[in-house]
Every structure is written in structure tokens, then in C-alpha cells.
C-alpha positions in Angstrom: -101.3 154.4 -100.0 -98.2 153.1 -98.2 -98.0 153.9 -94.4 -94.3 153.7 -94.1 -92.3 156.7 -95.7 -89.1 156.4 -93.9 -87.1 153.1 -93.6 -83.8 153.1 -91.8 -82.2 149.5 -91.9 -79.1 148.7 -89.9 -77.4 152.0 -91.1 -73.8 152.9 -90.3 -71.7 155.9 -91.2 -67.9 156.1 -90.9 -65.9 159.2 -90.7 -62.1 159.9 -90.7 -59.9 161.8 -88.2 -57.7 163.2 -90.8 -57.7 164.3 -94.5 -55.0 162.1 -95.5 -56.7 159.1 -94.1 -60.0 160.2 -96.0 -58.0 160.3 -99.1 -56.3 157.1 -98.7 -59.4 155.2 -97.7 -61.5 156.9 -100.5 -58.8 155.5 -103.0 -59.1 151.9 -101.5 -62.7 151.9 -101.8 -62.6 153.2 -105.5 -60.2 150.3 -106.4 -62.4 147.8 -104.6 -65.5 149.2 -106.4 -63.8 149.1 -109.9 -62.8 145.4 -109.2 -66.5 144.7 -108.0 -65.2 143.5 -104.5 -67.4 143.9 -101.4 -66.8 147.0 -99.3 -64.2 146.3 -96.4 -66.4 145.6 -93.2 -63.5 146.5 -90.7 -62.5 150.1 -89.8 -59.5 151.5 -91.6 -56.8 153.5 -90.0 -58.1 156.6 -88.4 -61.8 155.6 -89.1 -64.3 155.6 -86.7 -68.2 154.9 -86.6 -70.4 158.0 -86.3 -73.5 155.8 -86.5 -73.8 152.1 -86.2 -76.6 149.6 -86.5 -79.5 152.2 -86.4 -82.9 150.8 -87.6 -86.4 152.3 -87.6 -89.5 153.0 -89.6 -91.6 156.1 -89.4 -95.1 156.3 -90.9 -97.2 159.0 -92.3 -98.7 161.2 -89.5 -96.0 160.1 -87.1 -93.2 162.0 -85.5 -90.1 160.6 -84.3 -87.9 162.4 -81.7 -84.4 161.8 -81.7 -82.6 162.5 -78.4 -79.2 161.7 -76.8 -76.1 163.8 -75.7 -73.9 165.9 -77.9 -71.9 163.7 -80.2 -74.3 160.9 -80.2 -75.0 161.0 -84.0 -78.4 162.7 -84.1 -77.4 165.3 -86.7 -75.4 162.7 -88.7 -78.5 160.7 -89.0 -80.6 163.6 -90.2 -78.0 164.3 -92.8 -78.1 160.7 -94.0 -82.0 161.1 -94.3 -81.4 164.2 -96.2 -79.0 162.5 -98.6 -76.1 164.9 -97.6 -74.2 161.8 -96.7 -74.4 158.3 -98.0 -74.4 155.3 -95.5 -71.3 153.0 -95.3 -73.7 150.2 -94.2 -77.4 149.4 -94.3 -79.9 151.2 -96.3 -82.4 154.3 -96.2 -85.5 154.5 -98.1 -87.7 157.6 -98.1 -91.0 158.1 -100.1 -92.4 161.4 -101.3 -91.4 165.1 -101.0 -88.9 166.1 -98.4 -88.3 169.4 -96.5 -85.4 169.9 -94.1 -84.6 172.4 -91.3 -81.1 171.1 -90.5 -79.1 174.1 -89.5 -79.3 178.1 -89.2 -77.8 179.9 -92.0 -78.3 177.3 -94.6 -81.4 178.0 -96.5 -81.7 181.8 -97.0 -79.5 184.3 -98.9 -78.1 186.8 -96.5 -77.8 189.7 -99.1 -81.5 189.6 -100.2 -84.3 190.8 -98.2 -86.8 188.5 -96.2 -89.5 189.0 -98.7 -87.1 188.1 -101.6 -86.0 185.1 -99.8 -89.6 183.8 -99.4 -90.3 184.0 -103.2 -87.0 182.2 -103.9 -87.5 179.5 -101.4 -91.2 178.9 -102.4 -90.0 178.6 -105.9 -87.5 175.9 -104.9 -90.3 174.2 -103.2 -92.5 174.1 -106.5 -94.8 177.0 -105.9 -95.5 179.7 -108.7 -95.6 183.3 -108.0 -99.4 183.5 -107.6 -99.3 180.5 -105.2 -96.5 182.3 -103.2 -98.4 185.7 -103.2 -101.4 183.8 -101.6 -99.1 182.5 -98.8 -97.0 185.6 -98.4 -99.0 187.3 -95.7 -99.2 184.1 -93.6 -95.6 183.3 -93.9 -94.5 186.8 -92.6 -97.1 186.7 -89.9 -96.2 183.4 -88.6 -92.5 184.4 -88.5 -93.5 187.8 -86.8 -91.6 189.7 -89.1 -93.8 192.3 -90.4 -91.6 195.2 -89.5 -88.2 193.6 -90.9 -89.3 191.7 -93.9 -87.8 194.0 -96.3 -84.4 194.3 -94.5 -81.5 192.1 -95.7 -81.5 188.8 -93.9 -77.8 189.4 -92.9 -79.2 192.0 -90.4 -81.5 189.4 -88.7 -80.7 187.7 -85.5 -80.5 184.0 -85.2 -84.0 183.8 -83.8 -85.4 186.0 -86.6 -83.6 183.9 -89.2 -84.9 180.6 -87.7 -88.5 182.0 -87.5 -88.4 183.0 -91.1 -86.9 179.7 -92.4 -89.2 177.5 -90.3 -92.2 179.5 -91.4 -91.4 179.2 -95.1 -90.4 175.5 -95.0 -93.6 174.6 -93.1 -96.0 176.7 -95.3 -96.3 173.8 -97.7 -97.5 170.2 -96.7 -94.8 167.8 -97.2 -94.5 164.0 -97.0 -91.3 164.2 -94.7 -90.0 166.8 -92.6 -86.6 167.0 -90.9 -86.0 169.3 -88.0 -82.6 169.7 -86.2 -82.6 172.0 -83.1 -83.6 175.2 -85.1 -86.3 176.0 -82.7 -83.7 176.3 -80.0 -83.0 179.8 -80.8 -86.5 181.1 -80.9 -88.3 182.6 -77.9 -90.8 180.6 -76.0 -93.9 182.1 -77.7 -92.6 181.2 -81.2 -91.5 177.7 -80.1 -95.2 177.0 -78.9 -96.5 178.2 -82.4 -93.9 176.2 -84.1 -94.8 173.1 -82.1 -98.5 173.5 -82.9 -97.6 173.7 -86.7 -95.5 170.5 -86.6 -98.5 168.8 -85.0 -100.8 170.2 -87.7 -98.5 169.0 -90.4 -98.1 165.7 -88.6 -102.2 165.3 -88.4 -102.2 166.1 -92.2 -100.1 163.2 -92.9 -96.5 164.3 -92.8 -93.7 162.0 -91.3 -91.5 164.1 -89.1 -88.0 163.4 -87.7 -87.2 165.8 -84.9 -83.8 166.4 -83.2 -84.0 168.4 -80.0 -82.3 168.6 -76.4 -85.6 170.2 -75.3 -87.7 167.5 -73.4 -90.7 170.0 -73.5 -90.4 170.2 -77.4 -90.1 166.6 -78.1 -92.9 165.6 -75.6 -95.2 168.0 -77.2 -94.9 166.6 -80.8 -93.1 163.2 -80.8 -95.2 159.9 -80.8 -92.1 157.7 -80.3 -88.4 158.5 -79.4 -85.1 157.1 -80.6 -82.2 157.3 -78.0 -78.6 157.5 -79.3 -75.3 157.3 -77.3 -72.0 157.4 -79.1 -73.6 156.6 -82.6 -75.5 153.5 -81.0 -79.1 152.9 -81.0 -79.8 152.2 -77.4 -83.6 152.2 -77.2 -86.7 152.9 -79.3 -90.1 153.7 -77.7 -92.4 156.1 -76.0 -91.1 159.4 -75.0 -91.8 158.9 -71.3 -89.8 155.8 -71.2 -87.0 157.0 -73.2 -86.5 160.2 -71.4 -86.4 158.3 -68.1 -83.8 156.1 -69.7 -81.8 159.0 -70.9 -81.8 160.8 -67.4 -80.9 157.4 -66.0 -78.0 156.8 -68.3 -76.4 160.4 -67.6 -76.7 159.9 -63.8 -80.2 161.5 -63.0 -83.4 159.8 -62.1 -86.2 162.2 -62.8 -87.2 165.9 -63.5 -86.0 167.0 -60.1 -82.5 165.6 -61.0 -82.4 163.4 -57.9 -78.9 161.6 -58.3 -79.0 157.8 -58.8 -76.3 157.1 -56.3 -72.8 157.7 -55.3 -70.0 157.9 -57.8 -67.2 155.3 -56.9 -64.2 156.7 -55.3 -61.4 156.9 -57.7 -58.8 154.2 -57.3 -55.2 154.9 -57.6 -52.9 152.1 -57.8 -49.0 152.4 -58.2 -47.9 148.7 -58.9 -45.4 147.8 -61.4 -45.6 144.2 -60.6 -49.3 143.6 -61.9 -51.6 145.3 -64.5 -54.7 144.7 -66.3 -54.1 145.2 -70.2 -57.6 144.7 -71.7 -61.0 143.1 -71.4 -62.0 141.2 -74.6 -65.1 139.2 -75.7 -64.5 135.5 -75.9 -66.8 135.6 -78.8 -66.0 136.7 -82.3 -67.5 140.3 -82.4 -67.1 143.5 -84.4 -65.7 146.7 -82.9 -67.8 148.0 -80.0 -70.1 145.6 -78.0 -73.7 145.4 -77.6 -76.0 142.9 -75.8 -79.9 142.8 -75.0 -81.2 142.9 -71.6 -81.3 139.3 -70.3 -78.5 138.1 -72.7 -75.1 136.7 -71.8 -71.6 137.9 -72.0 -68.4 135.8 -72.3 -65.4 138.0 -71.3 -61.6 137.5 -70.9 -59.6 139.9 -68.5 -56.1 139.9 -69.8 -53.3 140.9 -67.4 -49.5 140.8 -66.9 -48.0 140.0 -63.6 -44.3 139.7 -62.4 -45.1 136.9 -60.0 -47.8 134.3 -59.3 -50.6 135.5 -57.0 -53.0 133.4 -55.0 -56.5 134.2 -53.6 -57.1 137.2 -55.8 -60.7 138.7 -56.1 -61.6 139.9 -59.6 -64.1 142.8 -59.9 -66.0 144.4 -62.8 -67.6 147.7 -62.4 -70.5 149.0 -64.7 -70.5 152.8 -64.8 -72.9 155.0 -66.6 -72.1 158.2 -68.4 -72.2 160.2 -65.3 -69.5 158.1 -63.6 -72.1 156.4 -61.2 -71.5 152.9 -60.3 -74.5 151.0 -61.4 -73.5 147.4 -61.0 -70.7 145.2 -60.3 -69.5 141.5 -60.7 -67.3 140.3 -57.8 -65.7 136.8 -57.7 -65.4 137.1 -53.9 -69.2 136.6 -53.6 -68.9 133.2 -55.3 -66.1 132.0 -52.7 -64.3 130.8 -55.8 -60.4 131.4 -55.6 -58.6 133.1 -58.4 -55.0 132.5 -59.1 -52.8 134.6 -61.2 -49.9 133.2 -63.1 -46.5 134.9 -63.7 -46.3 136.7 -67.1 -49.2 137.2 -69.3 -52.7 135.5 -68.3 -56.3 135.7 -68.7 -59.4 135.2 -66.5 -62.7 134.1 -68.0 -65.8 136.0 -66.9 -69.0 134.8 -67.9 -72.4 136.7 -67.2 -75.3 134.3 -67.9 -78.0 137.1 -67.5 -77.2 140.7 -68.1 -79.8 142.4 -65.7 -78.8 146.0 -66.8 -81.7 147.8 -68.5 -81.1 149.6 -71.9 -78.5 152.3 -71.8 -74.7 153.0 -72.5 -72.1 151.7 -69.8 -68.4 151.8 -69.4 -66.7 148.6 -67.8 -63.7 148.9 -65.5 -61.8 145.9 -63.8 -59.8 145.5 -60.7 -57.8 142.8 -58.7 -57.8 142.8 -55.1 -56.5 140.6 -52.1 -57.2 140.8 -48.4 -59.2 144.0 -48.9 -56.6 145.9 -50.9 -56.5 146.7 -54.4 -53.6 145.1 -56.4 -54.6 146.6 -59.7 -57.4 148.5 -61.3 -58.1 149.6 -64.9 -59.4 152.5 -66.5 -62.4 152.0 -68.9 -61.6 148.9 -70.7 -64.6 148.8 -73.0 -68.0 150.5 -73.8 -71.1 148.2 -73.4 -74.4 149.1 -75.3 -77.3 147.3 -73.7 -80.2 147.6 -76.2 -84.0 146.7 -76.0 -86.5 148.1 -78.5 -89.5 147.5 -76.2 -89.2 150.2 -73.7 -92.6 149.4 -72.2 -91.0 146.5 -70.2 -88.1 147.6 -68.4 -87.5 150.7 -66.1 -85.0 151.4 -63.4 -81.3 150.3 -63.5 -81.5 146.6 -63.1 -83.8 143.7 -64.1 -84.1 141.0 -61.4 -83.6 137.5 -62.4 -86.3 134.9 -61.1 -87.8 131.6 -61.6 -91.6 131.3 -62.2 -93.8 128.3 -61.7 -97.4 128.4 -62.8 -98.3 125.0 -61.1 -97.6 126.0 -57.5 -100.6 126.3 -55.0 -100.4 127.5 -51.5 -101.2 124.9 -48.8 -104.9 124.5 -48.0 
């Protein structure tokens, strides 16, 4: 029997910001498909990537927790796995019977009673009446709805609805189970029962993809975690390392929420003579930018200046999502004089070793002279530092060093 039941290979999903854009881009795609042309690889007008370059495998008897802030693409990923959406890039392969718990109010009929809903849902899952009869009492007891099972579902609270839906969906062993925050509305007693049920299903061979903001819930059931930021896969690894990285990325170090450091003071520059226009890669890249820890970057800081300016210091600031200054690049430390030309110009900045550990960073840039800012930008680009092996790197930075295994101390 094949171990891998879920394969996600470099998957991407685009969305449109307007209905007219969706119609126009859909029309263009239909024409390209009719002419047997390859799909366009660049973003159209008003398009954006909700997910980009996401890859992982889930095996039988394994739970993958998906974590990240709101808007990271977690629910979009589950809908792709559930075939509600089709990927615009990459491929998804799933093997076996799939059950899903993606959102409240999606699987039950509100005008029917809880008991009637059990029979309908069980029939949809392939059970006949006798098999449903055999499971009925256990489903009701697990949901804790003995007194309300014959009431219309529309009278249920969100917690009661979620308990019934979860109890039905997990009453039958499936090959794949998708769970998206449905446990968040349940009380703590039900959450513990539900997590134990997920572990039981996992032990019996189910592959589970579990989205949650609750660290307790994820740690209780997940074998590995996937960390997403803005639709990008930042890291894939053990839950301990991934939650450390998650807290780190949003500005906190540990469970006591100790701050990582001071946020940089806001810089306000009023200067019509000099401005930083953009920060671009000196290499051909697609939209967005990603690099692995220890990799290199080659950027151009573009500017416009009314006059030539001598002896300028160029500074790049790397901020995490909480606005904490994590690292900086400063030409003044190299004692290398920078000259700005009149008109449009650019300064090349090469980072030979990116010492940032996996995470999501925003990059700002500034020019200064004699200790005074001449110009300072807002966020010029978003940098995704990725590394799949989360057992290696912790903290904010990785120190570069030279190692020599042939050196012996003096005798």
C-alpha cells in the first residue's frame, strides 16, 4: 500500500480583485486553451497570488498542521485539496476517500432535525440505514446532543452545530480528513474529545490536514507543521520549531510573549530633492522574492535626485511582521563612499550570505549623510526566507563562519 496519500507540488492559486477582471481573464484563458497555448505565467491586471509555490507530502497515519496569520492562504489550501478550487500552477494528487470539515453551516440542513441530518450525511458517506442505525447512538453521545437531537438544526448554537458535524464526519474511517478551525467554537471539553478522535483516526491510517490558530490543538495532533505567510510557504518541519518561528516572525519569542526587541522609530523625511523610488532584484525573478538561508541577493536601490550628493550612507532595514527591526545593511560600516548622481540613478547592493532564518520580512531603505536622514522609503519589497529543514536554524540570525578541521592547538 502506498504511504503517500496527499501530494502538493509547487501549487499556486490566483484570485481577482474585481468581477470584471475575473470575467476578462477567464475569457483570455478560454481563448488560450482553445488555441492550445500554454497558460500565461505572469499576473494579469487586478490578479494576485493567494498561494504560491507550496509543496508537501502527507503520508498515511500522519497529521500536517497548517499555521500562519489571517490571510496567509490556509483555507485556500484546504479548498484546493477538497477540489473546490483548481490550482493555477502546480499539481495536487490525493488518493482514497476524503472527508472535510471546512466551515460551519456547510454540511447540515438547517430545517431538518439533528437526527435526520445524521441519516442524510451518513448516506452521503456511503452507509446504509442499518449501518447508520448501529452508529447513531455513538454519534449523538459524542456530540453531546441527546436532548436536542430531534430539534431543527437552525435552532443550534455554533458550538452544537460544530459538534454534530464533527461527530458525523469522523464516525467513519476515511483516508483523508481536512479540518479547518471548526473546533474553535467548541468548548474545551469537546475540543479534547475531538483531538483524541483525530489521533485515533490518524492511528488507524488517516492522513489529516489540520488548520488552526490554537497552538494547543495543533501540538496535540500534528506530526509536522506548514507555516504560511501571505500565501508563501515559509517553512515545513516539527511543530516546536515552527511555532517558535511563527512567534518570532510576528514579534514574539516564546509563550510568555517576551518581545524580540524595539521597533524602529518612525522616520519622517520631507525632502523634495531626493527620493527612493524602488528596490528591485538585479536578477530576473517573478513577482515576489524568496531566498534560502545562506543564499545570496543582488539588488538595485533606484532613486531620483535633483542634485549630485557625495559621501552618502545607504541603509537597508529588515522588519518582521510586528514592525521589529531584525537586521540591517549599512554601507557606512564598510567605509565605502557612495555618490548619488543628479537625475535618476541606482545603487547596487549585494548580500553574499543572507543570515536571516526562515520567515517573512519587509525591506525598507534610506540614505543619510553626517548622521542625518536625507531620504527614507516605506516598504519597498517583501522577502520570503525559506528553509524546509527546521531542525537546523533557530533564533533570528545565522552567523557566518569559517571552519578548518585541520587546525590543532599548540602543544
